[in-house]
N, C-alpha and C positions, 0 to 999 in steps of 0.2 A: 583835310581828310578828300577824298577824290569824288570829284562828281555823282561819282554813282552811289556812292556810300551818303551822301548828303539826300538825292535823289530819294535814295531808300529810307533816311529817316525823316526825310519831310512826309514822303505819302503815309508814310505809318503812324505819323502824328496826326495826319490829315483824317486818315481811316479811325483813329480811337483803337489803336491795338502799340502792343508792344513790337518794337521793332525786331522782325523775325532775325537780324545778323547777329542780336546780342544773346547771353544767357538767357532765357525767361523768364527761369525760377526767379535770379537774382532779380532781377530787375522788376516783376511782380511783389516781391516783397517789400520792393522799398515804396512800392503803393498804399492807400489805403484801401482798407479791404473791399467798402463800396466800388470803387475806382477799379483794383485788381477784375472782381467780379464783373464791372463792364466790358474790361479789355478782353476776360477771357470769351465774354458772350459775343463781343464785336467780332471776335475771330473764327469761332464757331460758326458764325452769318457767314463769312468771308467763305470759309469752308465747304460750307455747303450748297452755296452756288456754283462750285467747281462742278462742270456736267458730267466729267468721267473721272468723278471720285474712287468709284469703287476696284478703278484698276492701279489707282498710285497708289506708290509707297511714301511713307509719313515725310521721306527725303524728299520726292516728287509735290507732296502737297505744298511743304515748305519753298520751295523752288517758287511754284504756283505766286502763292501771295506773295515773296518777295518780288516777283515781278510785277506785281499788281501796285502794289507799292511805290517800285522806282517808276512806273510809268506815271500814278497821281503825283508822286514828287516831281517827277519833269513838266507834267503839265501846269502844275502851280511854279514851277520856277521860269517858265517860258513865256506863262503870263506876266511873270514880274518882270520879265526883262523886257516887252513891251512898254510898260507904263515908262 
């Protein structure tokens, strides 16, 4: 796995959502109904925090959230490197 993908995956897990690069429907099916509900709600919460949401396409929204996950994952991995 490349570093970028690893950061994305770790960031998504930290934020409590399904990694947006995967097939989300398949991933949600593997979760319990309660966990899937929580993951969907957290994703919608992240989506609502995007300031220019009205002018964005679904692809833009997905890319924005992927960058957010990657940033969080990068920070976590950078913190682990310093220890």
